[in-house]
Each structure stands twice: as C-alpha cells, then as structure tokens.
N, C-alpha and C positions, 0 to 999 in steps of 0.2 A: 323673379319672384324671390321672395328673401330665403334662403337656406339656413338651416341650421347645423351646422360644420362644430365639430371635436375633433378640436386637438391637440396634443399630449402638450404641456406648458414641457418647458426649459427645466432640467433636474436641479432643484435647486442645491446652494454647498451645505445644509442643512438635510438633516435626515428624517422626514416625513412619515408620518402612519397613516397607514389606511385601514379600514374595516371591511375585508372581505365577507361576504354573503353568500352561502353556498349554503345548495340546498340537495339535501339529498334522498335518499330513501333507505332505512337500517335493514337490509334484506338478511344478513346472514346469520347460520346456523350454525348450530354446535357443530353438525357432518363437516363446514364448509368448509379450506383453510381460506388465510386469510396471502391477499398478495402482498409479494416481496414490495419493498420499497426503497429509496436509498436514504441510507442513516445521514442522517445528519451531523456535522461536524461539532465535533466532542470538540469544548475551550481550549484545552490544552494543546491539540492540534491544528497542522495547519491543515485549511482550505483544502482537498485532494482537487486535483486536474481532472476529476470524473465523477459523478453520482453514481454508486450501485445499492441495489436491493441487500443493504448488508447487516438487518440487525438480527443481534443475537436473540436466539430460541426463546428466551429466560424473559427477555422486553418483553417480545410479542405476545408470551403467556400472558406478562402482568395485562398489556393493555388490552388482548382480549377478555379476559376479569372484570377488568377495569369497566369495560364497555357491555359488557353483558349485565353490571351492575345499573348503567345508565340508563341499559336503554330497557332492565326489564318489566318497567311500572307506565314504558311508554306504548301507547298507539299506536297500531297502523298509519303508517303515512307521514307526509313531509315534517320535515325537521329543517329547521336554520342553525347551522351552528357557524360563529364568529370567530374570525381567526385575524387579532392584532397584525401582524406585519410592515417590514418598512415596504416600500415603493419607488426608493429614491434612494442612491450612496454614491457618495463622491470618494473617486479614488483615488487615495494618498501620493503625494505627489513626487518623481522620482530627478526631481533637479533636485544636485546637493544640496546647490547657495539658500531654495528656501524651507530644507528641512531645519527643524526646531536644532537645537546647539548640540540636546543631552544625543538627538541620533547623528547627528554629525560624530561627535564623539566616540559612539557607539561604533558606526562605520570609518573611523581614523583605526581604532581597534583593533576592529576584525584586520584590515589591511594588515598591519603589521604582522598580527598573529599568523595570517597565510604568506605574507612574503619571510616570512624568518621559518616557517615550512618549505616553503618553498626550494632554499637557501639549503638545507636539511634533507632533501628529498624525502619528505617524509608520506607526501599523495602515492610515490610509486611504492616505495619501501615496505617490503613483506610485516606482516604482522611480527612482533617479538616472537621466538620461540619459547615449549613451556618451558618450566624451570626444571634445570635434572634433577635426582633424586638428592635428597640430603647425606653430606659429604658422611654424616658422622653413623650411617648406615653400612656404605662401604668399611668406613674403617673397624666398626663391630664387627665385620662379618671378617676383614684380612686377621685383626686377633684371634678370632674362635682357629681359622684354619693354621696360624703361627702356633700354636701352646701344644705343648708337650702334650702328648696324652697319658699325663703321670696318673691319674683318678682310673682307667682302662686299664695299666697296667698292677695297681692293689686291687681293680677286683681281680683282675685275671693272678691274683696272688693269695688270696683270701679265697677265690677258686681252690687252687693245688693245694692250701692249707685245710682243705674239709673234704680233703678224698678220701680222708681215713674211714675205713668201715664205722657206720654209728653200731651202737651197743644193741644187738640186739636181744629181747627177752631171754634165751635160752641161757646165752651165756652172760651175765651177768657179771663182770669184775669183780673185784674187793679193791680197797681203797690202797690195802697196801701193795697186791698184786697188779695196780696199774700208777704205782707210783714211781716205776724206772721210768714206762714208758712215758707219760708225763714229764719227767725231767728230761728223755730223748726230746721228745715235740720242741718241749721251751727251748731246746740247743739248738735244734733246727730253725726256729722262729726266729731267734737272735745273729742265729747266720746267714738268716733271709736279710734283715734288715742290714746287718752291715754291708751284704750284696749291692742293697739300693741304694746306698750312701757312695759307696763304691761308683754304681751307674749314677749318680746325680754330678758325678766329675767327670765324666768318657763324653766327648761332644756327640753331638746330637744323631751323625751317622753310625753312629757303633751302638746307639744305643738298643739291649737285649731284651727279652723277657724271660724271666729266670722263671722254667716248668721245677717243680720239685716232685719226684712220688716216694712217699712212703710206704716201704713192703715191710709189714709184721706178719711174725707167724706165731700161732700159737702151738704151744708145745703138747704134751701128752698129760699133764700136770692142773694144763690150764694155765700155765704163763705165757704170756706175752713179750716176745723179744720183737727188739729193730735188726733186720735184716741187711737193708739196706737206702740206702739215701741216695736217686739219680736226680742226675740234675740235666735237663737238656736247653739250651741258648740255641735260641730263635731269632735272626736277626729282622728287623724292624727298621722297615723304609722312613726314612723320616726326608720332613721337606729342605729343599735346597736352604741354608742361609739366607739372610735379604744385605749379608757384607760385601760378598764376596764380589756382587760387582762393584762395589767401591771404585778399585784400581780404572777400570775403564771409565768410570764417573769422570775421575778426575783428567785423567785425558781428553773426554770434552768437553770438561770446564776450560782446559790448558790449549785445546785447538782455538776455536773462536780469538780470544786471547793476541794466540800468534800470527791468525792473518790477519787481525786488526790492525798489526807495528805499521802497514804502511797509510797511513789512513792520504786520504782524498778526501775535496769540499768538496759535497754531491751539492748541483743546486735545486732545491724541495719543488716536490711537482708543485704545478698550480690546483688550485681549487676546484671541484667539475663546475662548471655555472648552474646557473640555477635551472630546475626539472621546468619546464611549462605544462601550463594542465587548461584543457578546455572546456567549456560544459555547452552543450547548445551551439558548439561553430565560436564561441566569445571565450578570449581567454578569462580566465578566471581574476587576473589583474591585469591592466594595463591603460583601457582608456574610455571612457564613460558609459559604456555599453556593461560594463565588468562593473560598475559600480550597479546598473539595474537589478544586474542579478544581485549583486551582495545585498540588496536590499529586502528582495523577496526574503532570501534565510532568516535575515535579520526582523522583518515583521513576525516571519514564523514564528521566535524563541524570542517576540519580546523584547526587540532591539536590549537583548543580553550575548555581546560580541561572544563568548567562551562557546557559549551554549550553538551558539552559531555555526562558528569553525567548526566545532566537533561535526554540529547536522551536515557540514560542506562536506569533511574527510570523509565523513559513512556514504553521501554520496557518491563523489568519486570512485572512490573504493566501489562499490555496486555496481556504478557505469560501467567498472574494466571487468568486474567479475560476472558480468549480465552479456556483456559483446554488444556493447550499444551501438557502437561503428559498423559492426558486421552484422546487426540486425536489419538495420537501416538499407542494406543492399540485398534482404532477403525477400523472398517470395514464396510468401503465408498466404496466397489463394484473396479471393473478395468473395467469400459463400456472403461475410460479415454485414456487407456492406448496406444492407435494408436494415443491418441493426444499431450502427454507428456510422454518422458521414454529419463531414461540414457542408452549411447548405447560408450563402449570403452574409451578408454583418449585424448588427444592429443597431442603433438611432445612434450610438454616438463611435462607431465605428470597428467594435470589436466581431469578430469571426462567431460563426453561430455553431456550433455541434448540437446534435439531436442524438439522444438516447436513448430508443425505441424498445421497449424490453417486452411488449407485445410480439415481436420479431420471433419470440423462442416458446412461442407456441408450433411453431410447425418443428412436428418431433421428430423428422432428419437431421433439418439445422442443428437441434437441441442433440441428436445425440452426435454430431461429429462436431462437438463444440462443445460437449464436457461425459461423455458415455463414461471413459477415463483419466486417467490421470496424465497419460500422454498429449491428449486432445488438449487436457485443463489447462498444461502448462503451454501447447501451440497456440490459443485462445488469447491466453496472459502474455504471449509475444505477440501477437498481431494486434492487440489495445496497447500494450507499450512502444511500439512500432507506430500506428495508430496517431495515438500523441507526438509522439518527437519529430514526428513530419508535421502534423500542425502548429507546435511549436516556430518548427527554424521557417514557417511564414511570416511568425512576430516581427515585427520593430525593435527591438532594445534602447533604442532613442532615449535617451530623457524626459523626451515628451510622446514618444512614439506607443504604439499599442500591442503593451507584452502580456495582455489575460483575454480569457474567454470565457464566453457565454453561454452557459448548458442550458440547453431544452433538453427537460426529463418527461417522455412520453409512460407516462402509467398505465393504461389502456392496456386491458389483457394482460397486465402483468403476472407472470404464469405463479407467482408466490412461494411458502415459505415451505411449500410441499419438493419441492425440487432442490434436494440438498446440495445435488450437483452445482447447479449454477450460484447455492449461498459459497459454500468453500470457493470459486472459483472468481467472483464477487470481492469475499472477503479480501484472499491474497492479492489481489489487485487494487484494491483501497488501501492496504497495507503502505502498497508499495507507493503506490498514486503521494498518499498522504506524507509519506516519508523522505523522499527523491523528487518532487516536484510540487517546494513550495508556493503558493500564491498566485495559483495562476487561474485564477476562479474570477471573476467580474462580476457573477452573477449566478443565482441555482436559479432555474423556476421550474416548476415540479408542475404540471399538468393533466387532467383527467385523475385529479388522484383519488382513489378510494375514501368514501366517505369516513371507514374507520381510521384511517391513517392521519385528517385533518384533526380530528381527534387527539390521537398520537399526538401530534404535534402541539399540543394546544397544553396537554398533562407537562412535555420536556422544556417546553419555551422556557419557562421560569430560569431553567439550568443551563442556557445558553446567554451568552456575553453578548451584547450589542451588536459589535461590532457581525460577531459569526450571525449573526439575524438580523439585519440588516444587508446578508446577500444571498437571501433565502425565500424563496417569494412561493405559493402553493396557491392550484387553485383547482377545482371542483372540474367535472365533464361540463357544467352548462357558465363557468367565468374561465373556461381554460381560453380560447380566440381573445374576449379581451383582456385578460390581463398579457396575454403576448402583445399584444398594438401597445400596450404602455411604451416595452422595449424592442419591438424590432416591428418596422414600418407594416402595413398591406403586400406593398411589393411586394419584398422580400419573405411573406410569409408563405408556406405551402398550405396549395389547397387543402389539403384533408386536413390543417392544423387550423383553419378559418379566412386563410389569405387569400392572394386571387394568384399566387406563384405557380403556372400551372407546367409541367417541360412541354419541351416542343411547341409552345405559345407561337406564332408567326408575329401577332396582329400590337400584343405590348412585353415589354421588358421591367425590368429592374426601373431602369430609369425615367418610365413610366409615374407618376405621381398617382398615390390617389386620396382619394376627398373621403374622411370618414364621418358621418350625423350617424345619429344616437335618435333614433325617432319613440318618442315618449307611448305612451298607451292607449288605446282607441283614438289616434291619430292619423291623419294623411301626411302621407310628403311628396315636395312635386323637385325637381330635379329638371333644367333645362339647358339646353343646347342649341347659340344660336348664332345663324352663321348669314351674311348677308354676299354669300356670291356662292355661286354651283359648286357643288363639291360631293365628298364621298363620307357619309359621317358615321366612324363606326365609337361606338361604348360596350362597356360589359359593368356589368353590377351585378353583388352581392349581397344579401339578408341574412345574417348569422342568424341560423334559427329557423331560422324564414317562417315560414307561418302567418305570410300575409298573402295579399293584390296586390296583381302591377299588371299595369296598361302602359303602353306608347303607342305617341299622338305625336302628328308633326302641325302645327299651325302656322300657317304664309300669313307675311308682315301686310301682304292686301285686305283690306278691309272686305273686297267680295270674293274673295280665297274659300276652299271650302278646304275643313279638314281631314285630312284621313291620317285612320287608325296603320299604325305601324303596327304594333302587338295586340290584340285582344285582351280584356282582360282575362286573367286566370289566378287560381290560387296555387298558391305553392306551399308546398306540407316543410313540414321539419325533413322528414324522410326524404324527402325525393330525391334522385341521382342526377339533378342536373346543379351541382352547387354553384354555380356562376352560370349568370345568362349574359352570350355575345347577342350581336344583333349591329346592324347598319340599315341606313337608309341614305339612297343620292337625292339630295336637296337641288331643288329644277330651279329655285327662286328663293328670294331671299325670306324667310321665315326661323322658325327654331322647333325644336324635340320637343318633348316633354312627355316624364315618364311621372311616374306615380302610383308611391307605395305605402296603402291601405294597411296598417295595425291595426288590428280590429281584435290584439289579444288584449290581456293583462300586464304584459308585462314588457320591459326597452327592449328596443331592438337596434342594433349594430348594419348602419348601412354602407357599404362598402363601392368606390366607383369611380372611371376613369374614359375617358375619351379623345378623339385625336381624328381631325379629318383631312384627306386625301383628296388631288384631284383627283375627277373624275376618267381622265386617261389610263388611270394603274387601276 
C-alpha cells in the first residue's frame, strides 16, 4: 500500500524563510517570573559557542510591559504567534581558492600582521608598564629642596625686630623722648641689613641666622635708653652643594674611554627566532588549518584585518591568563553532565550540543554551581573546559566540519529571578563571544515559552540577516518537528521526540528512520512484507500521540487467517510509553500491517523503522 513519506529536502544554497505557527496559552501573571532565555546575538558581536539565558533586566521588563499591553485585551484561550525564521543556512567556504578577492586580500593582510607580530614576539610580550610620573613634578620638588631659605631668615629677623616691648597705656612716650630710641633702632636695622648682605656672600654651609635682642631701660624721669644689643649666631645646616660630585663624574666619564681603547670587533648576536603560537592545538600560521582559524576571526570582524588581528591578540593573551592548557587536565567533576552534553550529529555532520536549562531546577545542583563566587568561577571553568574538549574533536581542514549545532532546551528554565545563574551565564557569554568566534552552525531553541517568541518577534528587525539565519525558535508543540529538520530522528533523544534510547539493544543510529506525516482525521498503514520465515522487529512513535494503534499479520495465502499481533488501543499524549517496540515470528510468507488512526484535527508525525533476524536468534 502506498505510504505518505516526508523527508527533508537538501538545504538550498539560498536562505529560505518558513512561517512557524506555534500555539501557546498566555497564562503568566504579574507575580510570576519570566523564564530566562538565551540572548540572541547582537549584530556587532560574533556568534558565541553556547547559548545562555542572558537578557538584561531592563530588556526583560520592557518585554513584560509590552506583552501586558498586547494581552490585556485578549480573551483567555489559545492564540497563534507567527515568527519568520530561516530554516536553511549555507556555511561560508573555508577553501581559500573559493573566497572572493576582497576576502583573500583581507586574509593576506591579517597573515602579514601576524607574521610581523611573531617576529617581534608581541604575543608573549607583557603589556607595557604605565608611564612614569611627569619629570616636571620631580624637578619642582628638587628645586624646592635646593632653594636657600632666605624668606625664613627674613621672617626670623622681622620677629626679632618686633621683640621690643610695645608701648603700654600707662607710659606713652612723647615724640621728643622717643626720638633717640628710634634713631638707635634705625641704626640697628641698618647694621642688620649690612650683615644680611655679607651673609649672602658666605658659602651655603656658613649661613647663619642672627638673633638680635635690644634691651631698653626706663630712667626715673621716664626716658628710655638702649642698654645693649646682643647678637647670637646660630649655624644652620645647608644641603650639600650639587657641584661636589663633579670630580667623580669626570672620573666615571673618563674610565669607560680608557677601557674602550682596546677595541675588539664582536659579531652581533643573531635575532631570536619568531615565537610559536597555537590556538586549539593548531599553529596560528603555517598551514591550511591555520587559514580556517583566521577566517573565523575575520568573519567575526567583517573581514577587517586590523580588527581581527586585535581580536586574535586579545584571545591569545586571555588563553594564557586563563590557563587553558592546564585547564584541560583539571578534574572538575561530572555533576553538570545532565545540563550540558554532546550527543550525535546533525544531517550535515555537525556535532550537536544540548544545553538543558531545566536541569538547574534541582536545588542541590543550583547551590553547588551558583551559590557563591567561588562556585560560579568553577562553573565557568567547567563550561570552558567542556567547550575546549569539544573543539579539539573538530576537523579544521578547509573541507572539514569546524562548527557545532546548539540545541537549547528552555523547558522549566529557572527564570530571571535566579540572579546568580544570570551572573554566571552573562560572564560566560561575554568570554565566548570574545574568544570563540564563529563556532556555531545553528542555534535551535526548543520548548520556548510563549513570551520569548513574542520577544524574538520584537527584536527580529534589529538583527542582521546572517544572525537571524542561524537562529531557530520552536514552542513546545513544534519542538520535535523543528528538530527533525536538522537532526535525523534516529539521532534525536527520546525525550525530544526521537527514537534514540540509552541501552537500546535492537536499534542504533545506523538504523534509519522513516518519517511520515498523518493528516487530520485519516488513517495511515505501514506494511512489512517477508517471503521467508524470520523474526520481524519494529518500533514506532507518533509525536504527540492521541491516536489509535493496531498491528496484524496477513498471510499471502488466500486461505490463510489474519493474526492479531497487537489489539487496537488508544494511546494518549501523556502516555508513559513514548515508543512502541514489538516483534513477530513469521512462519509463512505474508506481511505485518500497522494501522494508525488519527481522529484529531491536527496532523501527526509518525516515525518507524524495522529489521529482520533469523529465527535461530
């Protein structure tokens, strides 16, 4: 009987756009917190190698307010949100001969800049020290210490000149009586000025401070006379003159000249060889794999060679400071294996990395990863270590696979209320954007909350077409179907709608799966024919179920009897049996017929595969 099969077509060279219809129920209230979701990459930053829930609080608040306005007048029930997104993206070539001339020129310029930096050892040279303090300030300080303290001497002299007792109200001298005293004081001042002039000629070490005491005596008739003028000489220590070391300096100048008399011709030392720099185990210059790495940095900076060169230097410096080589050997535990793990490949051969944000609903795991700064640093180091090990398994040859597909499961994501998680993921996102450019082939977000779909619709006009082509969003009802466009069902884990189960003894990733779309209110049959005696094993799954299933064996002989292998049963969407596995021993020519009856108003995705084994097994 004819089967309806649906196989994904080969990715066209041009980007196609699909309208994905997602059904959701806006049930978030004002008191509920919004789940944290990975922040879409901004146009000016390269795609990071991991998706993290890193929206800023202000952006989230704006989204919440906008959504409140949009949903305030809506009735309770289901509504459809359509999001335009790319379902196909052709990666740029890494073969240098196939690059446009502009990109070839940029690559050559970048290689030239790197070669010069390697010769000058700029990658390992420490950053230049901060500039020393201004020489002018030092000179000012030196001048202040060397200046003779003439002003202080003058102040001391002025103080001595005012030591004479002030006239009191009891005895007010008459101008005629005080005239001789004033004459004497004037003579004393002239004598002091002469001494100061003489002191200016004396060498610095002989500078003295003159203290003059004038003693006045009041006679019985009220006349004042000067009894004595006492002078005391106080030596003041002065700084050592700057000219004294002149003689040793001359000797120092003449000494090298005397030594240089027997001149011998010395051969100059050969310059040190260019330094060697490796990134992800590959030399930064040298072969075609090096060109693949350089092209990543160039694409991250729009093929601006100088900007890409700066980014590479910063990355090399960061890798040394972070201790990447030693990090690869560290034992950081395996408690995060359920949150981030690699599994399988997509249809083009890219390894697939799953980021399960719902794993952090486990309170113990959350506390062990984000409760304090030390644990957040450990989480960051674990995430970088995991990424480094994943990158080492990539093929950096020009025709090889050197990017990763990210599948980000936002089901039960903790939300923005988890401040510690947001801090850690924001820090990780910044590091990945700056130091791991162009390692993402596709970012697939599944089980996306309805509010995030609306958020993506709001920011989509501000993203570049290249960025939007790498991002795919799907709500809970469309997650499996969207994932099957990029990853084959036999590679998709059972919890995401696929047929891959841990410990499956019958089928593996090499056993291909047939995908069929069952239209609403229709039946679909699957037939497995056999002309020999054997044991037939099959497994099938209907994504979302809510269908009826029955299996029968119909012999080829006209007089044979139909055998019921599995009675008709209704399988709901909440079944604990996501996959039906069955077998039947065929003892005569005939066929096994499976019938799936979809009486719902929605189309269903059917997945199945089978194999035969000898009865002896």
